[in-house]
C-alpha positions in Angstrom: 61.3 134.6 133.7 57.8 136.1 132.6 56.0 132.9 133.4 52.8 135.1 133.6 52.8 135.1 129.8 52.2 131.3 129.7 49.5 131.9 132.4 47.9 134.5 130.3 48.3 132.1 127.1 46.3 129.3 128.9 43.9 131.9 130.5 43.0 133.7 127.1 42.3 130.6 125.4 40.1 129.1 127.9 38.3 132.6 128.7 37.7 133.5 125.0 36.2 129.9 124.6 34.0 129.9 127.4 32.6 133.4 126.2 31.6 131.6 123.0 34.4 133.5 120.7 35.7 131.3 117.6 37.9 128.4 118.5 40.4 129.6 116.0 40.6 133.1 117.4 40.9 131.9 121.1 43.4 129.5 120.1 45.4 132.2 118.0 45.3 134.6 121.3 46.9 131.7 123.3 49.5 130.9 120.8 50.6 134.9 120.7 51.3 134.9 124.3 53.4 131.5 124.2 55.3 133.3 121.2 56.0 136.4 123.3 57.4 134.1 126.1 59.6 132.2 123.7 60.8 135.6 122.3 61.7 136.9 125.8 63.2 133.7 127.2 64.8 131.7 124.5 68.0 133.0 122.8 67.9 133.2 119.2 71.0 131.1 119.1 69.5 128.2 121.2 66.3 128.4 118.9 68.3 128.2 115.7 70.4 125.2 117.4 67.5 123.2 118.2 65.7 123.7 114.8 69.0 122.6 113.0 69.7 119.8 115.4 66.0 118.6 114.9 66.8 118.7 111.0 69.7 116.4 111.6 67.7 114.0 113.6 65.1 113.5 110.9 67.6 113.6 107.9 70.1 111.1 109.5 68.9 107.7 110.6 71.9 107.5 113.0 74.5 110.0 114.5 77.2 108.4 116.4 80.1 110.5 118.2 83.0 109.4 120.1 85.8 111.5 122.0 83.9 114.5 122.5 83.3 114.0 126.2 86.9 115.1 126.9 86.8 118.2 125.0 83.4 119.5 126.7 84.8 119.1 130.0 87.8 121.2 129.0 88.0 124.9 129.2 90.9 125.2 127.0 90.9 127.2 123.9 90.4 125.0 120.8 91.0 124.9 117.0 89.0 122.1 115.5 90.3 120.8 112.3 87.1 119.1 110.6 87.5 117.0 107.6 86.4 115.7 105.2 84.2 118.7 104.1 81.8 116.2 102.6 78.4 117.8 103.5 78.7 121.6 102.6 76.5 123.2 105.3 75.4 120.2 107.1 78.9 119.4 108.6 79.0 122.4 110.8 75.5 121.5 112.0 76.5 118.1 112.9 79.6 119.3 114.8 77.4 121.8 116.7 75.0 118.9 117.5 77.6 116.5 118.7 79.8 119.1 120.5 78.8 120.6 123.9 80.6 123.9 123.8 79.8 127.0 121.7 81.8 126.9 118.3 82.4 129.8 116.1 83.1 128.4 112.5 84.9 130.2 109.6 82.4 130.7 107.0 82.6 131.9 103.5 81.6 135.2 103.1 79.8 134.5 100.0 77.4 132.2 101.9 77.0 135.0 104.8 75.7 137.5 101.9 71.9 137.8 101.5 70.9 137.1 97.8 67.0 137.0 98.0 67.2 133.3 97.5 66.5 130.1 99.6 70.3 130.3 100.4 69.5 133.2 102.6 68.5 130.7 105.3 72.2 129.8 105.4 73.2 133.3 105.5 70.7 133.9 108.5 72.0 130.8 110.4 75.5 131.7 110.2 75.0 135.1 111.3 72.9 133.9 114.6 75.7 131.4 115.0 78.4 134.2 115.0 80.4 132.6 112.3 83.5 134.3 111.3 83.6 135.5 107.7 86.4 134.6 105.4 86.5 136.0 102.2 87.6 133.3 99.4 89.8 134.1 96.5 87.8 132.0 94.2 84.6 133.9 95.2 86.0 137.1 93.9 87.3 135.6 90.5 86.9 137.8 87.4 86.8 136.5 83.8 89.9 137.7 82.1 89.8 139.4 78.7 91.1 137.6 75.8 93.3 134.3 76.2 96.5 133.7 77.7 99.4 131.3 76.8 102.2 130.1 79.4 105.9 129.0 79.0 108.7 128.4 81.4 111.0 131.2 81.6 114.0 128.8 81.8 115.5 125.5 82.7 117.0 127.0 86.0 114.0 129.0 86.8 110.7 127.9 88.3 108.7 130.9 87.2 106.7 131.2 84.1 105.8 133.9 81.5 102.1 134.4 80.7 101.3 136.1 77.5 98.2 137.6 76.4 96.4 137.7 73.0 93.0 138.8 71.8 92.9 142.1 73.9 94.2 141.3 77.4 94.1 144.0 79.9 96.5 142.9 82.8 97.5 146.1 83.9 93.8 146.8 84.8 92.6 143.5 85.9 95.7 141.6 87.5 97.1 142.5 90.9 100.8 141.5 92.1 100.1 138.9 94.9 96.8 137.8 93.2 96.4 134.7 91.1 95.7 133.5 87.6 93.5 130.4 87.2 92.6 128.5 83.8 88.9 128.8 83.5 88.0 125.9 81.2 89.2 122.6 79.3 91.3 119.8 80.7 93.2 121.9 82.8 90.6 123.8 84.5 91.3 125.1 88.1 95.3 125.1 87.1 96.3 127.9 89.2 99.7 130.2 89.7 100.5 133.4 91.8 101.1 136.6 90.0 104.6 137.8 90.7 104.7 141.0 88.4 102.8 142.6 85.9 104.9 143.7 83.0 102.1 145.1 80.6 98.8 144.5 79.3 99.9 141.5 77.4 102.7 140.2 79.5 103.0 139.1 83.3 105.2 136.7 85.2 104.2 134.1 87.8 105.8 133.2 91.1 106.2 129.5 90.5 104.8 127.5 87.8 101.1 126.5 87.1 99.9 123.8 89.6 96.8 121.6 89.5 94.4 120.7 92.3 96.9 117.8 93.4 99.5 120.5 93.6 101.5 119.0 90.7 103.4 121.1 88.2 101.5 121.6 84.7 103.2 122.6 81.7 100.8 124.7 79.7 103.1 125.5 76.9 102.8 121.9 75.5 99.2 120.8 76.6 96.0 120.9 74.6 93.9 124.0 74.8 90.7 124.2 76.5 88.8 124.3 73.2 90.2 123.8 69.7 89.9 127.2 68.0 91.0 126.1 64.5 92.7 129.3 64.0 96.0 128.6 65.5 98.9 127.4 63.6 100.6 124.0 64.9 103.7 126.1 65.7 102.1 128.6 68.2 101.3 127.7 71.7 98.1 126.6 72.9 95.9 129.4 74.4 93.5 129.3 77.5 90.5 131.2 78.8 91.5 132.4 82.4 90.2 134.2 85.3 92.0 136.5 87.7 91.5 136.5 91.6 92.9 139.6 93.5 95.2 139.6 96.5 93.2 139.5 99.8 93.7 140.9 103.1 92.6 138.6 105.9 94.0 140.7 109.0 90.2 141.2 110.3 89.5 137.4 110.1 92.7 136.7 111.9 92.1 139.0 114.7 88.5 137.7 115.1 89.9 134.3 115.4 92.7 135.5 118.0 90.0 137.1 120.0 88.0 134.0 120.2 91.0 131.7 121.3 92.3 134.3 124.0 89.0 134.1 125.5 89.0 130.5 125.7 86.5 129.8 122.9 86.4 127.1 120.3 87.0 127.9 116.6 85.9 125.4 114.1 87.8 125.4 110.8 87.4 123.1 107.5 91.2 123.0 106.6 90.6 121.8 103.1 89.0 125.2 102.1 85.7 124.2 100.4 83.4 121.0 100.3 83.8 118.4 97.9 82.7 114.7 97.2 86.0 113.0 96.7 86.9 109.7 98.5 90.3 111.4 99.6 91.2 114.7 101.4 92.1 117.7 99.5 95.4 119.5 100.4 95.0 121.3 103.7 95.4 124.9 103.5 97.9 126.7 105.5 95.5 128.9 107.2 94.8 126.8 110.4 98.7 126.6 110.7 98.8 130.3 110.6 96.1 130.8 113.0 97.6 128.6 115.6 101.0 130.1 115.3 100.0 133.6 114.9 97.8 133.4 118.0 100.9 132.0 120.0 103.1 134.6 118.7 100.7 137.5 119.5 99.7 136.1 122.9 102.9 134.4 124.4 103.7 131.4 125.9 100.6 131.4 128.1 98.2 130.8 125.3 100.5 128.3 123.5 100.4 126.1 126.9 96.6 126.1 126.9 95.8 126.0 123.1 94.9 122.7 121.7 94.5 121.6 118.2 91.8 118.6 117.6 91.0 116.8 114.5 87.3 115.9 114.1 86.6 113.3 111.4 83.2 113.2 109.8 82.6 109.7 108.4 79.3 109.6 106.3 77.7 106.6 104.9 75.9 108.0 101.8 75.5 111.3 103.7 73.9 112.8 100.8 70.8 110.5 101.2 67.8 110.7 103.4 68.0 108.5 106.6 71.7 107.9 106.0 74.5 107.4 108.8 77.1 109.5 110.2 80.1 108.9 112.5 81.7 111.7 114.3 85.3 111.0 115.5 86.8 113.4 117.9 90.6 113.1 117.9 93.2 113.6 120.8 93.9 117.0 121.3 97.6 118.2 120.9 99.4 121.6 121.7 101.5 123.7 119.2 105.2 122.7 119.7 107.3 125.6 121.2 110.0 124.7 118.4 107.4 125.8 115.8 106.3 129.1 117.4 110.2 129.9 117.7 110.6 129.2 114.0 107.5 131.3 113.1 108.9 134.3 115.4 112.3 133.9 113.7 111.0 134.7 110.5 110.8 130.9 108.9 107.0 131.2 108.9 106.6 128.8 105.8 108.8 126.0 107.5 106.8 126.3 110.6 103.4 126.4 109.1 104.5 123.4 107.0 105.7 121.4 110.0 102.4 122.2 112.1 100.4 121.4 109.1 102.0 117.9 108.6 101.1 117.2 112.4 97.4 118.3 111.7 97.4 116.1 108.7 98.5 113.0 110.6 95.7 113.7 113.2 93.2 114.1 110.6 94.0 110.9 109.0 93.7 109.1 112.2 90.0 110.1 112.5 88.8 109.5 108.7 89.1 106.7 106.3 91.4 107.6 103.5 91.1 106.2 99.8 92.3 107.5 96.8 89.0 107.3 95.0 85.4 106.0 95.4 86.1 102.6 93.7 88.9 101.8 96.3 86.5 103.1 99.0 84.0 100.6 98.0 86.7 97.9 97.7 87.8 98.8 101.5 84.1 98.4 102.6 83.9 95.1 101.0 87.2 94.0 102.5 85.8 95.1 105.9 82.6 92.8 105.5 84.9 89.8 104.4 87.2 90.5 107.2 84.6 90.3 109.9 82.3 87.1 110.6 79.1 87.2 108.9 77.3 86.7 112.0 78.8 89.5 113.9 76.9 92.9 113.7 78.7 96.2 114.0 78.1 99.6 115.1 79.2 102.5 113.1 82.4 103.4 115.2 83.5 99.5 114.9 83.0 99.6 111.2 85.2 102.7 110.7 87.8 101.6 113.1 88.1 98.4 111.1 88.1 100.1 107.6 90.7 102.5 108.7 92.9 99.8 109.7 92.2 97.8 106.5 93.0 101.2 104.5 96.5 101.5 106.0 97.3 97.9 105.6 96.1 98.0 101.9 97.9 101.2 101.0 101.3 99.9 102.1 100.8 96.4 100.2 98.6 97.0 97.1 101.7 96.5 94.9 102.2 93.0 95.8 100.9 90.5 93.4 99.0 88.2 96.0 97.1 91.6 97.0 96.4 92.7 93.4 95.0 89.2 92.6 92.6 89.2 95.8 91.4 92.8 94.8 90.5 91.5 91.4 88.5 88.6 92.7 86.8 90.5 95.3 85.8 93.2 92.6 84.3 90.6 90.4 82.2 89.3 93.6 81.2 92.7 94.2 80.2 93.0 90.4 78.1 89.9 90.8 76.3 91.3 93.6 75.3 94.4 91.8 74.2 92.5 88.8 71.8 90.6 91.1 71.0 93.4 93.0 72.1 91.8 96.3 74.0 93.0 99.6 76.9 91.1 100.7 75.1 90.5 103.9 72.3 88.7 102.5 74.8 86.3 101.1 76.8 86.2 104.3 73.6 85.3 106.2 73.4 82.1 104.5 70.2 82.7 102.5 71.5 81.1 99.1 72.7 77.9 101.0 70.6 74.8 100.5 71.4 73.6 103.9 70.1 76.5 105.5 66.6 76.7 104.3 64.6 74.6 101.8 62.6 76.0 98.9 59.0 75.5 100.4 60.3 77.6 103.6 61.6 80.1 101.1 58.4 80.6 99.3 56.4 80.7 102.6 59.0 83.3 103.7 58.7 85.2 100.4 55.0 85.3 100.4 54.9 86.5 104.1 57.3 89.3 103.4 55.3 90.2 100.2 52.2 90.5 102.2 54.0 92.8 104.9 55.3 94.8 102.2 52.2 95.4 100.5 50.7 96.5 103.9 53.4 99.0 104.5 53.0 100.4 101.0 49.2 100.7 101.6 49.8 102.4 105.1 52.6 104.7 103.9 51.0 105.7 100.5 48.7 108.7 101.9 51.9 110.1 103.7 53.8 109.8 100.5 51.3 111.5 98.5 51.2 114.5 101.2 54.9 114.8 101.1 55.4 114.3 97.5 55.8 118.3 97.0 58.7 118.2 99.4 60.3 115.1 97.9 60.1 116.1 94.5 61.0 119.7 94.8 63.9 118.8 97.0 65.3 116.2 95.0 65.0 118.5 91.5 66.4 121.4 93.3 69.3 119.5 94.8 70.3 117.7 91.6 70.3 121.2 89.9 72.5 122.8 92.6 74.8 119.8 92.4 75.3 120.5 88.7 75.9 124.2 89.2 78.4 123.6 91.8 80.2 120.9 89.7 80.4 123.4 86.8 81.9 126.2 88.9 84.4 124.0 90.8 87.8 122.5 90.2 87.4 119.5 92.9 84.0 118.5 92.8 83.1 115.2 91.0 79.4 114.8 91.0 78.4 117.6 93.4 77.0 115.1 96.2 78.5 117.4 98.8 75.7 120.0 98.1 72.9 117.5 97.7 72.2 116.9 101.6 72.3 120.6 102.3 69.7 121.6 99.7 67.4 118.9 100.7 67.5 120.0 104.1 66.9 123.6 103.1 63.9 122.6 101.2 62.7 120.8 103.9 63.0 123.9 106.5 60.8 125.7 104.2 58.5 123.3 102.8 57.7 121.5 106.0 55.9 124.2 107.6 54.4 125.5 104.6 52.8 122.2 103.8 51.7 121.6 107.4 49.9 124.9 107.6 48.4 124.3 104.4 46.9 121.0 104.9 45.7 122.3 108.3 43.8 125.0 106.7 42.3 122.7 104.2 40.8 120.3 106.7 39.6 123.3 108.5 37.8 124.4 105.5 36.5 121.0 104.3 36.0 119.3 107.7 35.6 120.6 111.2 37.6 122.8 113.3 38.4 119.9 115.9 39.9 117.7 112.8 42.2 120.6 111.9 43.3 120.7 115.6 44.0 117.4 116.0 45.8 117.2 112.5 47.9 120.3 113.5 49.3 118.9 116.8 49.6 115.2 116.0 50.6 115.0 112.5 54.2 115.4 113.2 54.1 112.4 115.3 52.2 110.2 112.7 55.0 111.6 110.2 58.0 110.5 112.4 56.4 107.1 112.9 56.0 106.7 109.1 59.7 107.5 108.5 60.6 104.7 110.6 58.1 102.3 109.0 59.5 103.2 105.6 62.9 102.3 106.7 61.7 98.6 107.6 59.7 98.6 104.3 63.0 99.2 102.5 64.6 96.6 104.5 61.8 94.1 103.6 62.1 95.2 99.7 65.9 94.5 99.5 65.6 90.9 101.1 63.5 90.0 98.2 66.4 89.3 95.9 68.0 86.9 98.2 64.9 84.8 98.5 64.4 84.9 94.7 67.7 83.1 94.5 66.6 80.8 97.1 63.7 79.7 95.0 64.3 80.1 91.3 68.4 80.2 91.2 69.7 78.3 94.0 72.8 77.2 92.0 74.1 81.0 91.5 73.3 81.6 95.3 75.3 78.6 96.4 77.9 79.8 93.9 78.0 83.3 95.5 78.3 81.7 99.0 81.1 79.5 98.1 82.9 82.3 96.2 82.5 84.5 99.4 84.0 81.8 101.7 86.9 81.3 99.6 87.6 85.1 99.5 87.1 85.2 103.4 89.8 82.4 103.7 92.1 84.1 101.1 91.8 87.3 102.9 92.8 85.8 106.2 95.7 84.2 104.7 97.0 87.4 103.2 96.2 89.4 106.3 98.3 86.9 108.3 101.3 86.7 105.6 101.5 90.5 105.4 100.7 91.5 109.0 97.5 93.2 108.2 95.9 91.3 111.2 98.3 93.1 113.7 97.6 96.7 111.9 93.7 96.1 112.1 93.9 94.7 115.5 95.5 97.9 116.6 93.1 100.1 114.9 90.2 98.1 116.2 91.5 98.4 119.6 90.6 102.0 119.6 87.2 101.3 119.4 87.0 99.1 122.6 87.0 95.4 120.9 89.4 93.4 119.6 89.5 90.7 116.6 88.8 88.0 119.4 85.5 89.9 119.7 84.6 89.7 116.0 85.4 86.1 116.0 83.8 84.7 119.2 81.0 87.0 120.0 78.1 86.3 117.9 75.5 87.8 120.0 76.3 91.6 119.7 73.4 93.6 118.4 73.8 96.6 116.2 72.6 99.8 117.6 69.6 101.5 115.7 68.9 104.6 117.6 71.0 108.0 117.9 73.5 107.8 120.8 76.6 108.9 122.0 79.6 106.6 122.4 83.2 107.3 123.9 86.5 105.6 124.0 87.7 104.0 127.0 91.3 103.7 126.0 93.3 107.0 124.8 94.3 107.0 121.2 98.0 107.8 121.7 100.4 109.6 119.1 98.9 108.5 115.6 102.3 109.3 114.0 104.2 107.0 116.5 101.6 104.5 116.2 101.6 104.3 112.2 105.5 104.4 112.4 105.5 101.4 114.9 103.1 99.2 112.9 105.2 99.8 109.7 108.2 98.9 111.4 106.5 95.5 112.7 105.0 94.8 109.2 108.2 95.2 107.3 110.1 92.9 109.8 107.2 90.2 109.1 107.6 90.6 105.4 111.4 90.5 105.8 111.0 87.3 108.1 108.6 85.7 105.5 111.0 86.3 102.7 113.9 85.0 104.6 112.2 81.7 105.1 111.0 81.6 101.9 114.6 81.8 100.4 115.8 79.2 102.8 113.1 76.8 101.8 114.2 77.4 98.3 117.8 76.7 99.2 116.8 73.6 101.0 114.7 72.3 98.0 117.7 72.7 95.6 120.1 70.9 97.9 118.1 68.1 98.7 115.1 66.1 97.6 114.3 64.5 101.1 110.9 64.8 102.2 110.7 67.7 105.3 111.0 66.2 108.8 108.5 67.2 111.4 111.0 69.7 112.8 111.0 71.6 109.6 107.1 71.7 109.2 106.8 74.7 111.3 109.0 76.8 109.3 107.5 75.6 105.8 103.9 76.3 107.1 104.7 79.7 108.1 
């Protein structure tokens, strides 16, 4: 369409140049016609998707996706449950990039409002992509006047009485059905629902105050959020607080129902908000209400077609530039008819809870779960020890094995042999940090006298230092040109992270917002710097140099980014070479320590049934543990690509149950044989016969 505009663009540029017009003016004329063609032929949505997809390709070193092909071929209405929400506005961009069908995301209304700041870019993109606005209660929270104290109403009553001191105005600020939340101190974020407003200084809550883990908190005997020094010891502690109004979400639900009835796809982050924790936040009931409500309103036809899909976003340091991400699309499942019948009958809470449990099970099947970052780091180290050191894994295989190890570890972490292994692995990991070494460097044999001698190590070190110096000299000009972008992005991202932590009850360090703000700064600064440098070259040099810079500098920059990754890898290898030359004893100790840990891990895995669990998890990534032990020539993928599962996943809950039963049976068998050996030892002192050896070695 409108192809004559492209012909006119070329013709105007050539004609004006031929008649001696300034080159800059003739180029501008052609560019203007090209811009008109783009506006008339490319949809704003497609243009935005391409821009955001390009940002992801630059920010991430590798994006791997599995399982999306079956969903792209389907025309069924979909509810995508995406978790964990660990990278704020980058998360929906990743899903849009890796999913072939249009998706309407639920987006906080706060993020879709224009504020005359850099965040307006997010608002613009969200509106263009037709996101469904959701008004979140926490975004409308108001600081309450005075302070409050809370006490239980009685042993047989789950409600609490909230009393105000210092000029509270509950009748003006609080609403029945709204929420009251502690604003500061050790119990920041503890929340309760307002059941009745009795007066300006008294209200009742529906249920007691609960923390972010949905655990009850007794505020009547807890320390206040700041010692006032004015309260007597006998008086209850008081707290600063915020009040959240009751919201009506009917318009949002109607918008979701309309998309589903038109066989569209809706993306939801069921945790509610982004966070930087290693474990999932409790899922909100909204996604269950949407699925059940749509089935109730539009009947059995929609229920048979509607599918819920868990999408796991597994980042590897996702807040850092040139990190990796693995997107895992789970097996779609339908809403059970019995849940819909319960919902229609009025038992909405039970129906929603049952469906939410199924969604949680599906989400856990596509993510790696750990209670904290320390445990998550331990799981990664156990995976490295579990796999042979000469086998390189792709991201999907790494996640599959880590997921299996996490399940096995969670069931047996209380056992003495597991606790002892964890302590030793943690000490080994601390030593690696002390010497600034990666486990891979130790695993490859660089610290072993038999692998390489000192002279060869010195030669390799000299060659790598020379190559690293060449990289630095080649990359230094580009680094200086990009320094305004790098410095501004880092400073602004860290500032936004601190602000996010201060305003949230679930964030730890605010890493979930760091990547987003780096990308936003890049969207603004990259074109600004590019045009600025082009203008400077045009001013101080010739027009032809400015044209060459404008069109080809982006390719040079992309090449520099790839080269910088090689330079970083070279720099990281220096530590292992240092141990080879100056501290060979320590290197040998680390290698032998690692080998003992591998042997002990395999022994524990065989005894407790971990190997079987990990094999089951690994089989979903098209490989078995035999591949890990025997195939030494598999190469790691370094490009952005798409991988799919050949085997279906099956029911995650049923699989987990079967694996737990097998593990329990194996443990019971081990304990029985151990007891039998003890009884045999107490009744006889004879040496075991050959027939007894298999039992004793078991």
